Every structure is written in C-alpha cells, then in structure tokens.
C-alpha positions in Angstrom: 0.1 -0.1 0.0 1.1 3.4 -1.2 1.4 5.4 2.6 3.8 6.3 4.7 2.5 4.1 7.5 0.6 0.7 7.0 -3.1 1.4 8.0 -4.7 -0.9 10.5 -7.5 -3.0 8.2 -10.5 -5.1 9.2 -10.3 -8.6 7.6 -12.6 -8.5 5.0 -15.2 -11.1 4.6 -15.9 -12.9 1.2 -19.7 -13.3 -0.4 -21.2 -13.4 -3.3 -21.6 -9.8 -5.1 -25.1 -8.9 -4.9 -26.8 -7.2 -8.1 -25.5 -3.4 -6.7 -22.1 -4.8 -7.0 -22.3 -6.4 -9.9 -23.7 -3.6 -11.6 -20.8 -1.0 -10.6 -18.1 -3.8 -11.5 -19.5 -3.9 -15.0 -19.9 -0.3 -15.3 -16.2 0.3 -14.3 -15.3 -2.7 -16.4 -17.1 -1.0 -19.7 -15.8 2.4 -19.0 -12.1 1.3 -19.0 -12.6 -0.2 -22.1 -15.0 2.3 -24.0 -15.3 5.3 -21.9 -17.7 6.6 -19.5 -19.5 8.8 -22.1 -20.5 5.4 -24.2 -21.6 3.6 -21.0 -25.5 3.1 -20.8 -27.7 1.4 -18.4 -28.9 -0.9 -21.1 -25.3 -2.0 -22.0 -24.5 -3.0 -18.4 -27.6 -5.3 -18.4 -26.4 -7.0 -21.6 -23.1 -7.1 -20.1 -24.7 -8.9 -17.5 -27.0 -10.8 -18.8 -29.8 -9.2 -16.7 -33.6 -8.1 -17.3 -33.1 -4.5 -17.8 -35.8 -3.6 -15.3 -33.8 -5.5 -12.7 -31.2 -3.1 -13.5 -33.1 -0.4 -14.0 -35.2 -1.1 -10.2 -31.3 -0.6 -9.0 -29.5 2.0 -10.2 -31.7 3.7 -13.1 -29.3 6.2 -14.7 -26.1 6.3 -15.2 -25.5 9.1 -12.6 -26.7 6.9 -10.0 -24.1 4.4 -10.8 -21.3 6.8 -10.8 -22.6 8.1 -7.5 -22.6 4.8 -5.9 -18.9 4.1 -7.2 -17.9 6.8 -5.9 -19.9 6.5 -2.4 -17.3 3.2 -2.8 -14.4 4.7 -2.3 -15.8 6.3 0.9 -16.6 2.9 1.9 -13.4 1.5 1.4 -11.4 3.9 3.4 -13.7 3.9 6.5 -13.3 0.3 6.5 -9.7 0.1 7.1 -9.9 2.7 9.8 -10.3 1.1 13.3 -9.2 3.4 15.8 -7.1 6.8 16.0 -3.2 6.5 16.9 -2.3 9.3 18.9 1.2 8.7 18.1 0.2 10.5 14.8 -0.1 14.1 13.9 -3.2 14.5 12.5 -2.0 15.7 9.2 -0.1 12.6 8.8 -2.8 10.3 10.0 -4.9 12.1 7.0 -2.2 11.8 4.6 -2.5 8.2 5.7 -6.5 8.2 4.7 -6.0 10.0 1.6 -3.5 7.4 0.3 -6.0 4.4 0.8 -8.4 6.5 -1.1 -6.1 7.0 -4.0 -4.8 3.2 -3.3 -8.7 2.3 -3.9 -8.8 4.0 -6.9 -5.4 2.5 -8.3 -7.1 -0.7 -7.8 -9.6 -0.3 -10.5 -7.8 2.8 -12.0 -8.7 2.6 -16.1 -12.5 2.7 -14.8 -12.5 5.3 -12.1 -9.9 7.3 -14.5 -12.7 7.0 -17.2 -15.1 8.1 -15.0 -13.2 10.7 -13.7 -12.7 12.1 -17.0 -16.1 11.8 -18.4 -18.0 13.8 -15.5 -15.4 16.3 -15.8 -16.1 17.2 -19.1 -20.2 18.0 -17.6 -19.6 21.0 -15.4 -23.4 20.1 -14.6 -22.0 16.7 -13.6 -19.2 18.2 -11.6 -22.1 20.6 -9.6 -23.9 18.3 -9.0 -21.6 16.1 -7.4 -19.9 19.0 -5.5 -21.5 18.2 -2.0 -21.1 14.7 -1.8 -17.5 15.7 -2.4 -17.5 18.0 0.6 -19.1 15.5 2.4 -16.9 12.6 1.5 -13.7 14.9 2.4 -15.5 15.8 5.8 -15.6 11.8 6.3 -11.7 11.5 5.7 -11.7 14.3 8.0 -13.5 12.8 10.4 -11.7 9.3 10.2 -8.5 11.5 11.0 -9.6 13.1 14.4 -10.4 16.3 12.5 -13.5 18.7 13.5 -15.2 18.7 10.4 -18.8 19.1 11.8 -18.4 22.8 13.5 -18.3 26.5 11.1 -14.7 26.3 11.1 -14.9 22.1 10.8 -17.0 22.6 7.2 -14.4 25.4 5.8 -12.0 22.8 6.7 -13.9 20.7 4.7 -14.2 22.7 1.8 -10.5 23.9 1.6 -9.9 20.1 1.5 -12.0 19.1 -1.1 -10.0 21.5 -3.3 -7.2 20.9 -2.6 -8.3 16.7 -3.3 -9.3 18.1 -6.6 -5.8 19.3 -7.4 -4.3 16.3 -5.9 -6.4 14.2 -8.4 -5.9 15.9 -11.5 -1.8 14.6 -10.5 -3.1 11.5 -10.2 -5.0 11.3 -13.7 -1.7 12.0 -15.1 0.8 9.6 -12.4 1.3 6.6 -14.4 4.2 5.3 -12.1 3.5 2.1 -9.9 4.1 3.7 -6.8 2.0 6.9 -7.2 5.0 8.5 -6.2 3.9 12.0 -7.4 0.5 11.6 -6.5 2.0 11.4 -3.3 4.2 14.3 -3.3 1.2 16.2 -4.5 -0.7 15.2 -1.7 2.1 16.3 0.6 2.5 19.8 -0.1 -1.1 20.2 -0.5 -1.5 19.4 2.8 1.3 21.4 3.9 -0.3 24.7 2.3 -3.2 24.0 4.1 -1.2 23.3 7.5 -0.2 26.9 6.8 -3.6 28.6 5.8 -4.9 29.0 9.7 -4.7 25.5 10.7 -7.0 23.8 8.4 -5.1 20.7 9.3 
C-alpha cells in the first residue's frame, strides 16, 4: 500500500456480489474499455445478461451508478480505519487515509480514470456531485480525528475538497506504479493547508 505507514485494517469476509455490486463492477469494466460517455444502463444489463428492468430497479441512470462508484471509495477507506493513533499527527493521519483512497482508485484505475474524466467534461455533473465530494472529505477528516462538523470544520472540509481535486488531477497524469507524483502532490497540498490558518 502506497502510504507512509501501513493502515490498520479489518479483515473482510468474502461473499457473493449482489446485483448492485455486479452493476458497479460491470460499469467500471465497460468504462475502462469504451469510456464513460459510451456507458448506458441497457449496455450494463446486456453485459450482465440481466433483465433491463432489474438493473433499472437498482440504478435507473448512469449518474446513479457514478454516485455509487464514488461512494464505494468512501466505504472502502472507512472500512480500513479502526481507531485513531494519537502517536501520529492529525496531518499524517489524514495523509495516510487519503492515500488509502488513492490506492482504492488505483486498483481499478482504468475504470475510475474513465469515470472521472467523463464527469469532468460535464460541468453540470461536477456541480451536482460537489456536495457529495465535500461530504466525502468531511468523512476523511473525521476519520483522521479532525473536526469537520463545526462552522470552521465545514470550511476545513471545503478547503480539503479543493486540495483533493488538485491532487486528483496529478493522479490522473501519474503513470508510476508507486504513485510517487501523487504522494508528493498530496504532501505539498496538506502542507499548504497546514500553513493556512491551521486548516488541518
């Protein structure tokens, strides 16, 4: 795992993927091959050999699939967080947690890259998902032991969202196996936030 320290993780139990997970997986695979703009719910149903109505009943639009895929990243990161290690600084805990996030993206890089690039070409999609991304960053802060619920905490979450977006652009261009450029960009972004009115 490309982090400064290995995160404490809970062992997961393997289970048969439900239809929602299968739809999400198929969408990622399709996006990796054809691009997110080419994805449609009927194409996902066809790839899964599932009745269209069943797929629509779970995710009626590709936008809903996109939201589910992005929520998956939050769920993965939070599943790795057992407790807060007081021997680490809040800044270092946040670095580690955000790198777990980038590791999750990296494992399905082609699909998530296609998704992110596809959404970025649609300003309306970015605006629509902005509140969800701020919420995601608030969760990352809370998991790091940093306040994100007070008025100042909400400012902190918005500032982290902007910083994360900049690092995400670096990740999109980072073709290294160890994400060295991404880690460096994240380090610098958190340093800037740390210097700005103690945002972290």
